[in-house]
C-alpha positions as a printed Julia matrix, in Angstrom:
535×3 Matrix{Float64}:
  -0.04  -0.01  -0.02
   1.31   3.47  -0.84
   0.91   6.13   1.59
  -0.29   9.46   0.25
   2.13  12.4    0.06
   1.63  15.04   2.76
   0.47  18.23   1.25
   0.24  21.51   3.21
  -3.11  23.23   3.2
  -3.29  26.16   0.86
  -2.75  28.86   3.58
  -0.12  26.94   5.61
   2.85  27.89   3.34
   2.04  31.64   3.56
   1.73  31.23   7.38
   5.04  29.34   7.64
   6.91  32.07   5.54
   5.39  34.8    7.78
   6.44  32.84  10.99
  10.0   32.63   9.66
  10.2   36.37   8.86
   8.92  37.02  12.23
  11.57  34.71  14.03
  14.25  36.33  11.83
  13.22  39.82  12.65
  13.04  38.98  16.44
  16.48  37.29  16.18
  17.86  40.25  14.5
  16.42  42.68  17.16
  17.83  40.59  19.93
  21.25  40.54  18.34
  21.14  44.26  17.93
  20.02  44.65  21.56
  22.62  42.19  22.91
  25.5   43.35  20.59
  27.28  45.21  23.22
  27.17  42.28  25.59
  28.33  39.88  22.76
  31.13  42.35  22.06
  32.29  42.36  25.66
  32.06  38.49  25.97
  34.11  38.04  22.83
  36.63  40.53  24.17
  36.92  39.0   27.56
  37.42  35.56  25.88
  40.2   36.9   23.71
  41.86  38.59  26.63
  41.7   35.33  28.58
  43.27  33.41  25.7
  46.04  35.94  25.49
  46.83  35.64  29.17
  46.81  31.91  29.04
  49.0   31.84  25.99
  51.48  34.27  27.64
  51.45  32.22  30.78
  52.26  29.0   28.8
  55.13  30.71  26.89
  56.56  32.79  29.73
  59.55  31.34  31.64
  58.96  29.98  35.01
  60.99  32.7   36.74
  58.69  35.33  35.32
  55.48  33.88  36.36
  55.76  34.38  39.89
  56.65  38.13  39.85
  53.95  38.84  37.22
  51.2   37.08  39.36
  52.46  39.02  42.5
  52.45  42.32  40.47
  49.0   41.69  39.17
  47.69  40.94  42.62
  49.29  44.03  44.15
  47.72  46.09  41.34
  44.27  44.71  42.12
  44.73  45.55  45.73
  45.82  49.03  45.08
  42.93  49.62  42.8
  40.41  48.18  45.18
  41.7   50.46  47.99
  41.72  53.75  46.02
  38.66  55.96  46.0
  36.57  55.17  42.94
  39.33  52.63  42.11
  36.87  49.68  41.37
  34.77  51.84  39.17
  37.72  52.83  37.11
  39.17  49.33  37.07
  35.96  48.06  35.68
  35.71  50.74  33.14
  39.22  49.89  32.12
  38.52  46.26  31.79
  35.31  46.88  29.8
  37.2   49.18  27.39
  40.02  46.61  26.87
  37.33  43.91  26.33
  35.41  46.14  23.8
  38.59  46.85  21.82
  39.68  43.27  21.83
  36.06  42.2   20.76
  36.03  43.98  17.44
  35.24  42.01  14.35
  38.64  42.82  12.8
  40.82  42.15  15.78
  40.29  38.35  15.56
  41.15  38.38  11.9
  44.34  40.3   12.48
  45.38  38.14  15.31
  44.72  35.06  13.44
  46.78  36.3   10.58
  49.64  37.2   12.97
  49.52  33.82  14.64
  49.62  32.08  11.25
  52.69  34.19  10.32
  54.47  33.4   13.69
  53.69  29.61  13.26
  55.11  29.8    9.71
  58.32  31.43  11.06
  58.75  28.78  13.84
  58.05  26.03  11.32
  60.82  27.32   9.06
  63.17  27.6   12.01
  62.29  24.0   12.9
  62.91  22.63   9.37
  66.28  24.41   9.33
  67.38  22.71  12.64
  66.26  19.13  11.46
  69.56  18.34   9.6
  71.53  19.31  12.71
  69.48  17.38  15.31
  67.77  14.42  13.42
  69.43  11.0   13.15
  69.11   8.85  10.05
  68.63   5.66  11.98
  66.77   7.05  15.01
  65.1    4.23  16.87
  62.44   6.38  18.35
  59.23   6.0   16.29
  58.22   9.61  16.98
  61.37  11.64  17.12
  61.25  15.45  18.1
  63.25  16.34  14.95
  61.98  14.78  11.66
  61.5   16.11   8.22
  57.74  15.78   8.44
  57.47  16.9   12.17
  56.06  20.01  13.77
  57.71  22.74  15.93
  55.37  22.45  18.9
  57.47  19.77  20.64
  60.82  21.15  19.79
  60.32  24.74  20.9
  59.23  25.15  24.57
  58.95  29.0   24.59
  58.71  31.62  21.95
  58.39  35.34  21.93
  57.89  37.7   19.14
  58.61  41.39  18.93
  56.37  44.1   17.65
  57.69  43.65  14.11
  56.63  40.09  14.14
  60.06  38.63  14.3
  61.38  36.12  16.81
  62.67  37.9   19.86
  63.29  34.93  22.08
  63.19  31.09  21.52
  63.91  28.28  23.92
  64.88  25.2   21.84
  64.82  21.68  23.16
  67.42  19.47  21.4
  68.12  15.66  21.7
  70.67  14.36  24.16
  72.78  12.68  21.29
  73.65  16.19  19.83
  77.33  16.93  20.48
  76.88  20.24  22.27
  80.32  20.11  23.54
  81.88  20.56  20.11
  82.39  24.2   19.02
  81.81  23.34  15.3
  78.45  21.74  16.03
  77.35  24.69  18.18
  78.41  27.16  15.67
  76.49  25.36  12.79
  73.35  25.57  14.91
  73.86  29.03  15.83
  74.42  30.24  12.23
  71.28  28.46  10.98
  69.25  30.04  13.73
  70.7   33.46  12.99
  69.95  33.02   9.27
  66.36  32.0    9.82
  65.6   34.75  12.58
  67.34  37.59  10.52
  70.99  38.16   9.84
  70.83  41.94  10.34
  70.59  41.48  14.26
  72.79  40.15  16.91
  71.85  37.23  19.09
  72.75  35.68  22.48
  73.0   31.94  22.62
  72.85  30.3   26.0
  73.56  26.47  25.88
  72.26  24.52  28.88
  74.07  21.15  28.25
  72.66  19.7   31.47
  69.03  19.94  30.32
  69.58  19.93  26.48
  68.11  23.41  26.03
  69.33  26.23  23.95
  68.04  29.86  24.61
  68.24  32.39  21.68
  67.39  35.88  22.44
  67.98  39.4   20.88
  70.12  41.36  23.31
  69.33  45.01  23.76
  71.46  47.71  22.06
  74.87  48.46  23.7
  75.6   51.98  25.19
  76.86  54.03  22.17
  78.19  57.38  21.69
  79.85  57.83  25.15
  82.8   59.97  24.79
  86.28  59.54  26.3
  86.44  60.71  30.01
  87.97  59.73  33.42
  86.43  56.58  34.75
  86.01  55.48  38.43
  88.41  52.67  38.44
  91.05  51.14  40.72
  94.85  51.03  40.18
  95.8   49.15  37.08
  92.29  48.83  35.85
  91.43  49.93  32.28
  87.97  50.36  30.94
  88.07  48.71  27.35
  84.47  49.49  26.61
  80.98  48.89  27.68
  78.81  45.63  27.49
  75.51  44.11  28.23
  73.89  44.92  31.65
  73.36  41.16  32.52
  76.92  40.32  31.39
  78.78  41.91  34.37
  77.85  42.94  37.81
  79.89  46.17  37.95
  78.67  49.61  36.95
  80.66  52.82  36.32
  79.24  56.24  36.31
  79.74  58.17  33.04
  78.52  61.42  31.43
  76.56  60.82  28.31
  75.33  63.8   26.39
  75.46  66.03  29.49
  73.65  63.67  31.9
  75.04  61.14  34.34
  74.31  57.39  33.96
  75.63  54.12  35.15
  76.87  51.66  32.4
  78.35  48.1   32.59
  82.02  48.22  31.72
  84.48  45.69  30.48
  87.38  46.23  32.92
  90.89  44.88  32.11
  92.98  44.55  35.24
  96.72  44.98  34.61
  99.83  44.72  36.97
 101.77  42.12  38.89
  98.66  40.28  40.09
  96.9   40.24  36.67
  96.26  36.94  34.92
  95.91  38.88  31.54
  99.02  41.2   31.7
  99.0   42.02  28.04
  96.4   42.92  25.37
  95.8   42.0   21.74
  93.38  43.93  19.54
  92.35  42.62  16.16
  89.88  44.17  13.74
  89.14  44.97  10.11
  90.21  48.33   8.69
  88.09  51.09  10.11
  86.65  48.93  12.92
  88.29  51.21  15.65
  91.46  49.27  16.85
  93.4   52.46  16.98
  90.5   54.25  18.79
  90.65  51.58  21.57
  94.47  51.9   21.82
  94.13  55.65  22.17
  91.5   55.22  24.94
  93.89  52.82  26.7
  96.76  55.21  26.36
  94.8   58.14  27.87
  93.88  56.0   30.85
  97.34  54.58  31.28
  98.9   58.07  31.33
  97.02  58.86  34.67
  99.8   57.05  36.58
 102.29  55.61  34.16
 104.54  56.21  31.17
 103.76  55.27  27.57
 105.91  54.26  24.63
 104.05  54.34  21.23
 105.13  52.58  18.11
 102.69  53.4   15.29
 103.13  51.34  12.08
 100.17  52.52  10.11
 101.72  55.88   9.19
  98.5   57.87   9.59
  99.46  59.85  12.62
  96.74  58.47  14.87
  98.95  59.27  17.92
 100.61  62.43  16.74
  98.74  64.52  19.44
 100.61  62.64  22.15
 104.01  63.87  21.02
 105.91  65.8   23.67
 103.35  65.19  26.45
 104.19  64.33  30.04
 104.52  60.58  30.47
 104.85  59.98  26.62
 108.39  58.56  26.28
 108.16  58.54  22.41
 105.88  58.2   19.52
 107.74  56.21  16.74
 106.54  55.75  13.25
 109.75  54.39  11.56
 111.5   51.07  11.61
 114.75  52.48  13.02
 112.85  54.37  15.7
 110.84  51.14  16.58
 113.99  49.18  16.87
 115.62  51.83  19.18
 112.5   52.1   21.4
 112.02  48.29  21.7
 115.81  47.86  22.46
 115.5   50.36  25.3
 112.24  48.7   26.55
 114.24  45.46  26.81
 116.95  47.01  28.87
 114.47  48.89  30.94
 112.54  45.59  31.75
 115.81  43.89  32.77
 116.82  46.98  34.85
 113.46  46.86  36.61
 113.74  43.07  37.34
 117.24  43.56  38.7
 116.44  46.52  41.0
 113.31  44.96  42.28
 115.3   41.71  43.07
 118.05  43.61  44.79
 115.54  45.72  46.91
 113.61  42.63  48.09
 116.94  40.77  49.01
 117.96  43.74  51.0
 114.48  44.1   52.71
 113.87  47.44  51.21
 110.82  48.71  49.39
 110.88  48.52  45.6
 111.87  52.02  44.02
 109.14  54.19  42.85
 110.56  54.3   39.25
 110.27  50.52  39.28
 106.79  50.34  40.51
 105.63  53.15  38.07
 103.73  51.34  35.26
 105.36  51.36  31.8
 103.21  50.75  28.71
 104.53  49.72  25.39
 101.79  50.3   22.77
 102.08  49.13  19.23
  99.54  49.99  16.65
  99.54  47.9   13.35
 103.28  46.83  13.71
 103.22  44.35  10.83
 104.65  46.84   8.35
 107.52  47.8   10.75
 108.27  44.24  11.35
 108.75  43.71   7.6
 110.8   47.02   7.26
 113.02  46.26  10.29
 113.73  42.71   9.06
 114.59  43.94   5.62
 116.5   47.19   6.39
 118.06  46.67   9.78
 118.22  42.83   9.87
 116.28  42.96  13.28
 113.14  41.22  14.36
 110.8   43.41  16.45
 109.14  40.32  17.5
 112.24  39.12  19.3
 112.66  42.49  21.09
 109.03  42.18  22.28
 109.77  38.75  23.87
 111.42  40.1   27.01
 108.69  42.68  27.91
 106.03  40.1   27.14
 107.56  37.27  29.2
 108.67  39.29  32.21
 106.73  42.38  31.88
 104.06  41.42  34.64
 106.89  41.22  37.28
 108.49  44.52  36.04
 105.29  46.53  35.79
 105.62  46.58  32.06
 102.33  46.2   30.0
 102.25  45.47  26.18
  99.19  46.34  24.0
  99.2   45.43  20.42
  96.54  46.23  17.78
  96.65  44.69  14.26
  94.36  43.88  11.35
  92.72  40.44  11.57
  94.45  39.41   8.25
  97.91  40.34   9.66
  97.7   38.7   13.06
  99.68  35.73  12.05
 102.66  38.1   11.33
 102.92  38.85  15.09
 104.26  35.43  15.76
 103.67  32.81  18.54
 105.23  34.88  21.37
 102.69  37.73  21.04
  99.79  35.24  20.61
 100.73  33.21  23.67
 101.28  36.08  26.06
  98.34  38.33  25.05
  95.51  36.66  27.08
  93.21  39.74  27.07
  91.69  39.74  23.48
  89.47  42.12  21.6
  88.05  41.56  18.16
  86.31  44.63  16.41
  84.18  44.54  13.32
  82.87  41.81  11.21
  85.17  38.59  11.1
  85.01  35.33   9.72
  84.38  32.25  12.09
  88.07  31.17  11.61
  89.35  34.67  12.37
  87.18  34.96  15.5
  88.36  31.55  16.68
  91.98  32.58  16.23
  91.65  35.86  18.08
  89.09  34.94  20.88
  89.5   31.28  21.08
  85.89  30.44  19.88
  83.71  31.71  17.01
  80.84  34.15  17.51
  77.74  33.97  15.47
  76.76  36.33  14.09
  79.52  38.94  14.2
  78.53  42.65  13.9
  77.22  43.45  10.5
  79.07  45.79   8.03
  76.83  48.63   9.16
  77.76  48.41  12.71
  79.09  51.55  14.46
  82.97  51.67  14.59
  84.16  50.16  17.94
  81.6   47.4   17.94
  83.02  43.95  18.75
  83.76  41.35  21.33
  86.3   41.07  24.27
  87.51  38.08  26.08
  89.68  38.22  29.26
  91.58  35.11  29.63
  89.13  32.04  29.97
  86.12  34.1   30.8
  83.17  34.21  28.47
  83.08  36.31  25.33
  81.51  39.73  25.89
  79.79  42.04  23.4
  81.68  45.5   23.66
  81.27  48.93  22.41
  84.47  51.06  22.5
  84.11  54.68  23.85
  84.33  57.34  21.25
  87.95  58.33  21.26
  88.89  60.01  17.91
  92.23  61.52  16.91
  91.89  65.14  18.23
  93.79  66.44  15.19
  91.12  64.86  12.9
  88.95  67.72  11.71
  86.3   65.16  10.43
  85.49  63.81  13.79
  82.74  65.43  15.99
  83.82  68.44  17.75
  82.43  67.4   21.12
  84.39  64.04  20.96
  87.57  65.84  19.93
  87.42  68.31  22.71
  86.71  65.38  25.16
  90.08  63.73  24.14
  91.93  67.03  24.15
  90.73  67.57  27.82
  92.38  64.22  28.68
  95.82  64.91  27.17
  98.57  65.6   29.75
 100.33  68.89  29.61
 103.46  69.34  27.49
 106.7   67.88  28.95
 109.35  70.0   30.34
 112.19  70.77  27.96
 114.99  69.5   30.25
 113.95  65.83  29.98
 116.93  63.6   29.09
 117.36  61.02  26.32
 117.06  57.43  27.29
 118.31  55.73  24.21
 121.9   56.87  24.14
 123.13  53.3   24.59
 120.96  51.89  21.82
 122.65  50.88  18.61
 121.32  49.76  15.24
 121.9   46.2   14.04
 124.85  47.4   12.01
 126.64  48.84  14.94
 126.01  52.48  14.34
 124.63  54.83  16.89
 120.8   55.05  16.82
 119.18  58.5   17.17
 118.04  59.44  20.56
 114.3   59.72  20.3
 113.11  58.52  23.63
 112.54  61.26  26.32
 112.14  60.46  30.01
 113.15  61.75  33.38
 114.89  58.45  34.3
 118.48  57.54  33.21
 119.08  54.72  30.67
 119.73  51.28  31.83
 123.33  50.64  32.86
 124.23  54.26  32.96
């Protein structure tokens, strides 16, 4: 039997359509009336999701202080007159702003872009951390994997780029090998942006690598007198969290405290001598000039300049400046006297201690031997005078710490091998300025840095390492040649104000006993109030 089809009565269809229109109109009216409430609820839900997302990504050491600060803020608002009213109004305004129709779309697009960046970084790390025959059926790093398990925390800046990333890597990774670490750091820097610097903190105990973008270093601080102890030299300024010490400086007419890179010299120093390497124009001569101005406060300085550009001409004839040599003959004469002076200091100090007397003041007064780009003079002295400046540097380098003699050498990175093994083995305080290849950074600092300062970095930007301590980012104080008209006038005047007064004309020559390699008398170029060794 076939059942008859159901047929609506003639007026039922019209009644149904009118009913639907009435329901739709009522719904639209209700939505219009409840739209502010819906907007607020949507905004509150989005604010809650943002808070939960931040809580899940934030480091554990930040959660407690943030929760405590929020509780204190709620208590303060509750205790203020009309505080709860203003608090509720502020919350309603934030919820209304977050509940806009376009806010969700913008946030979704941003989250999609962030996830794409994290996935790209993850895929770049897969060749470094994945194993071809990994027995784990579900490895953390695989070519078809996702970044959620590999990255425990991720923070982005206002520009949408990665600002901080906590990477979890497998235990089989050779994190003790510098080459493997450098490969990972270079991949991360390439994917996060090569125009920025990054700080890499390896936690080998827990197999974690933290990548962060450090804040900008203090820049534009002119040369000045620093609050330091005896024998302490401020090489530059570094990150606030890298050192515990602060020194007061004047920056643009206002006082501020900055974290310094302090090099300690003298008989108790473990890094008695300094080596500065950098590309041309990176600021190596600027750093040496800053060191000389600080050393002249309580010591004597002998300068050998091989660049021929007159970077230290303003020091000529000043008190405490024994000589400023720019020729091969003058360099040989100066370093020969430095050898005799080092031996004289050792002998007098030994005799004084044996007799139970105090070490003479002229022996305890620091003597600085500063060589700026000596590679050219080393070649000329070997060709013209048959003398090797590196051999003359051996005595001050080996025995300078006991004799209060400090050697500071600056050279271009491509010429550091000309200095020889003696200079390399005794200069334990190292500075690398400008962009350098990983091999050059490893040769100077003992380990490669990734990434180095870019070509557009300000002169004087680089890295410092004192002995076996960690590598520090560093910015050299602005110490231009005061005779250079192209330098900023304020910085030139600051250097001129630090120069010692002209020396008295009755100072006597020290190098009367010095002779050239061919036996002829060398010119007396070194001026000092002390007599020559052996006189």
